[in-house]
C-alpha positions in Angstrom: 53.6 39.8 49.3 49.8 39.3 49.9 47.6 39.7 46.9 44.6 42.1 46.7 42.3 39.1 46.5 43.2 38.2 50.1 42.1 41.6 51.3 38.5 41.3 50.0 35.9 40.0 52.4 34.3 36.6 51.8 30.8 36.6 50.5 29.5 35.6 54.0 31.5 38.2 55.9 29.3 41.2 54.7 26.3 42.2 56.7 23.6 42.7 54.0 20.9 44.0 56.5 21.4 47.7 55.5 21.0 46.9 51.8 17.9 44.8 52.5 16.4 47.6 54.6 17.2 50.1 51.8 15.5 47.9 49.2 12.4 47.5 51.4 12.2 51.3 51.8 12.5 51.9 48.1 9.7 49.3 47.4 7.5 51.0 50.0 8.3 54.4 48.5 7.3 53.4 45.0 4.2 51.5 46.1 2.9 54.3 48.2 3.8 56.9 45.5 1.8 55.1 42.8 -1.1 54.6 45.2 -1.1 58.4 45.8 -0.9 59.1 42.1 -3.9 56.9 41.4 -6.0 58.8 44.0 -4.8 62.2 42.8 -5.8 61.5 39.2 -8.9 59.6 40.2 -7.6 56.5 38.4 -9.6 53.4 39.2 -7.8 50.3 38.1 -9.9 47.1 37.9 -8.7 43.7 38.8 -9.3 40.5 36.8 -9.2 37.0 38.2 -9.2 33.9 36.0 -10.1 30.5 37.4 -10.1 27.1 35.7 -12.4 24.2 36.3 -12.6 20.8 34.5 -15.2 22.1 32.1 -14.8 25.9 31.9 -12.8 29.1 32.5 -14.3 31.7 34.7 -13.1 35.3 34.3 -14.2 37.8 37.0 -13.6 41.5 36.9 -14.4 43.8 39.9 -16.0 46.9 38.4 -17.6 48.8 41.3 -19.3 52.1 40.3 -19.7 51.2 36.6 -22.9 50.5 34.7 -23.5 47.8 32.1 -23.4 50.3 29.2 -19.9 51.4 30.2 -18.5 47.8 29.7 -17.5 46.3 26.4 -16.6 42.7 25.9 -14.9 41.5 22.7 -13.6 38.1 21.7 -10.7 38.0 19.3 -9.6 34.4 18.6 -8.2 33.1 21.9 -8.4 36.5 23.7 -11.1 38.1 25.7 -10.9 41.9 25.9 -12.7 43.7 28.7 -12.9 47.4 28.1 -14.5 50.1 30.3 -15.2 53.8 29.5 -15.8 56.5 32.0 -17.1 59.9 31.0 -17.5 62.7 33.5 -18.7 66.3 33.1 -18.4 68.8 36.0 -19.9 72.2 35.6 -19.6 75.2 38.0 -21.7 78.3 37.6 -21.7 81.5 39.7 -24.1 84.0 38.3 -23.0 86.8 40.7 -19.5 86.9 39.4 -20.4 85.6 35.9 -18.1 82.7 36.5 -18.5 79.5 34.5 -16.2 76.5 34.6 -16.7 73.2 32.8 -14.4 70.2 33.1 -14.8 67.0 31.1 -12.8 63.8 31.5 -12.8 60.6 29.4 -11.0 57.5 30.6 -10.8 54.2 28.9 -9.2 51.1 30.4 -8.9 47.5 29.3 -7.6 44.2 30.2 -6.9 41.3 27.8 -7.1 37.7 28.9 -5.5 35.1 26.7 -6.5 31.5 26.8 -4.8 28.4 25.2 -7.7 27.8 22.8 -10.0 29.7 20.6 -12.9 31.1 22.6 -16.3 29.8 21.4 -18.5 32.9 20.9 -21.9 31.3 21.1 -21.3 29.3 24.2 -19.6 32.0 26.2 -21.8 33.7 28.7 -21.4 37.0 30.6 -23.3 38.5 33.6 -22.9 41.7 35.5 -24.3 42.0 39.1 -23.4 44.3 42.0 -20.2 45.5 40.3 -18.9 42.0 39.5 -18.5 41.0 35.8 -18.4 37.2 35.3 -17.6 35.6 32.0 -17.9 31.9 31.7 -16.0 30.3 28.8 -16.6 26.6 28.2 -13.7 24.3 27.3 -14.3 22.6 24.0 -12.6 19.3 23.3 -9.6 20.8 21.7 -7.1 19.3 19.3 -4.7 18.6 22.1 -2.9 15.3 22.0 -0.6 14.1 24.8 2.4 12.0 23.8 3.9 9.2 25.7 7.6 9.5 26.6 9.7 6.4 25.7 
């Protein structure tokens, strides 16, 4: 009598193409849905890029459409917090029908960048030009010690 184990296909006998196609379609569905939600609610995410050189870290944030007074930078130990605030007031008036509508929105977004050392407040420099925020954080000679392996 043959066991049930002999009736199951081997791992390599199954064509996984339909499953992979389904997974690709699900990824596409969710990615497009969130893109659509962002445009419907006028959400403007901002991207942060961190680069490291021998002497410093460079943190860049793309903030098109924002002004300097909408940006807040805060150093908390080994973390840099980039916060932005967006206030919008839209008013509609129609004197013929005595119609008045006022909409106000407030959005606050932030990103936190964590570094492996405490950020020196005095030596850290920030600039904002053409929608690009650039924060330069110098590396101080830290208390790092490397050990030899026997």
